[in-house]
N, C-alpha and C positions, 0 to 999 in steps of 0.2 A: 588484562585488567586485574588479575589476581596476583598474589605474591609468589615468589619463588619457593617460600616455605610451604605453601599449600601444594604446589606442584611436587615438591620433594616428598611430602607426606604421602601423596598418592603413589609415587614411584616406589617409595620405601615399603608401602603396603603390598605392592605387586611383586617387587623384586628386592627384598631386604638384603640379600647377599651382595648386590651390586650397589644399591643406593643406601649405604649404611651410615653415611656421615653428612649431616646438613652443611657444615662449614666447608667441607671439601667441595660439595655440590655448588655452593654459592661462589666459591673461589674460581670456578670455571668461567664465570660471567663478569667478574670484576666488581660487583656491587651486591648489596644486600638490603633487605627491608624496603622493598619498593613502596613508595607512597608515604614512608615515615622518615627514615634517615636519608634515603635517596630521593631527590626531587625530580620532577618531570624533565627539566632541562638536562640534568645529568643523564637520565635514561636515554633521551633522544641523542645526546652526544655519544654515549656508549654504543647505542645501536649503530650509529654511523661509523664509529671506529672499529667495532668488533663484530658487527652483524649478529647480534645476540639471537634474533629470531631464527636465522638460518642455522646457527649452532644448535639451538634447541631442537629444531627439526631433525638435524643429523643425529642428535643423541637419542631422540624418542623413536626414530623410525624403526629400529629393530624390535621395539616393545609394543608397537601399535599395529593392529590389523585393520586395514582400510579396504572396504568393499564397496564398489559402485552398484547401484540398483541393476544395471544392465548385466553385471556379472552374476547376480543372484536370480533375478526374474527373467528367465530366458524367453518367455513368451510375451513379455511386455511390449506393446506396440511402440514404435518410435514417436517421440513428441514432435509435432509439427507446429511451428510458430510462423504466423503470417502478420506482417506489419501493414496496416491499412492507413493511408494518409487521407485526411479529410480536409476539404476546403471549408473556409469560414462562411457563415451567413453574413448578410449585409449588416445586421445588428452587431455581430461580433467584430466586423471590420471597423464599424463606427466606434465601438468601445475601445478598440486597440489604438485608434487615432487619438482619442481623448486621453488615453493613458500616456501615449508618447508626448502629447502636448501639455500634460499635467492639468487637464481640464475636466477630468472624469467626475469629480465631486459636483461641479457646477452643472454638468450634463444630467447627473442623477437627480439633483434637486429640481432641475427644469422638467424632468419627467415625473415628478412627485413620488419618487421612490421612498418608501418608508425607511427612516434611519439614515438617510444619505448624509445629513449634516454631521452625524456622529461616527460615520463609517471610518474604519482604519484603512487609509489608502496611501500610506507612506512608502510601502514596498512595491515598486513598479513590477518587479519580477513576479511576485505573488499575484498582482492584479492581472498581468498578462496570462498567467496560468488559469486563473478563474475565467477570464474572458474566452480563453481557448476551449475550456470545458463547456461552459454555458453562461450566457450573459445574465440569466436570472439569478445567478449566484450573488450578484450585487443587489438583488431585490427585484420583485416582479412588478412591472408597470400595471397601471389601472386604466380603464377606459373613462369616458366622460361621465358615466354614471357612478364611478367610484368602485367598480367591480374589477377584480383581477382578470387580466386578459385570458388566462388559462381556464378560468371558470366560465367565461363566455364561449371560448373556442379552445378546447383541450389540445387540439392539433398544433397550436402555437408552441407548446412545450417542445415539440419535435422540430418544427420549422425554424425556431430561433437559434439552433445550434447545429453546426456541420457534423459534429460527432454524433449527436442524437439522431440526425437523419440517417447516417450510415448504420448506427446501432439498430434503429427501427427496422431497416430493411433486412439486416442480418437476423434479428430475433424472429421476425415473421417466417423467414426461410427455415431457421433452426427449429422453430416450434412445429412447423408443418412436417419436418423430417424426423420428428421424435427425439430430438437431442435434449440434454440437460446442461445448463450453462452456469458458469461462475463469472461474476462481474466484479472486478476489483477497482477500487478508487482510493487515492490518497486523501481525498476530501470527503468527510462525512456529509457535508452540505450537498455534495453531488449525489450521494446515496439517497438523500431526501427527494431530490428531483427525479431520480430513477424510480423511487417508490411511487411517486405521483404518476409517472408514465405507465408503470406496470399495472397500477390500479385502473387506469383508463382502458387498458387492454383486457382487463379481467383475467390476467395471468397470475397464478399463485406463486408466491416467492417466500424466501426466508431472508433475514438480514442479521449480520453480525458486525458489530463495531466495538470500540473500547468501552462503551457504556452498557453493553449486554452483560447481564448477570450470568454467573458460571452455569447454573442449572438450566437457565433458558438457552444458553449457548449449546449445551450438550443435547437438549431436547430438540432444538432446531436441526442440529447435525444428524441426529438419529432419524428424525422425520423426513429430512431430505433424502437420506439414503434409501428409505423403504417406500416412500410415496411417489409413484410414477407421475402424478399430476403436478407435483411441485417442479416448476420449470426453471426458475432462476434462483440463485443464491447470491445476495449482495454482500460483499465483504470489504471492510477497510483494510488497507495493506498492512497496517500495524497489527490489527487484531487477528488477521487471517493467516499469519505465518506459523503459529505455534499450535501443535496438537490438533490440527484439523485433518480429518479423514473424510473427504468428499469424493470417493471413488465412483459414485453413481454418476457424476458429471463427466462429460467427455469434451466439453468446449469451454 
């Protein structure tokens, strides 16, 4: 995403005897001034013709030292990744059928879901993702007295979603065995539902998403690292990838 000039300036700083001429360096790739004189279509065409990226890797390889964690941290335990497939609840199946039939808005209005008339439901792929996570992401239904169902019966928050049912069983086992857990989600709305769930269990947690202030973010990280009673750290995938050190968690 940066220019060849920037790359050359770094290389010139590291090895001025070798990378001493910007024009010669640019001539190796057949174009100059990415994003200004050279347009995107030209770059794509050049990449196809000359494999610019491959050539760059070949040029840079002698000047870069790349070390994997496993080469440096000899005692680091291997990472184990387990994919758990969850069946859908009856409500999730019903929502999925409405999405396929383009009738979800009418169904939500029929259940008196707040904001159903104005809800953005044009992207069926996003709708299916939300339904697969939790049907309450479209809004929480109310009972005949006008109270939210989860206020009347908090357990419905778990029973309404297949993923939440499995997560509920996992977390109870992990809590009993003394683990500390990180939970990632691409949807911050899902983090809201997870917060409601953790509060019903009286489990202490921290949360980090794109709206978290820098100081609050660091305070939460530090507290999670030192406080054994903090069980879960909720993170959005966008906010949780940079500068995060949560080695106290093991799951």
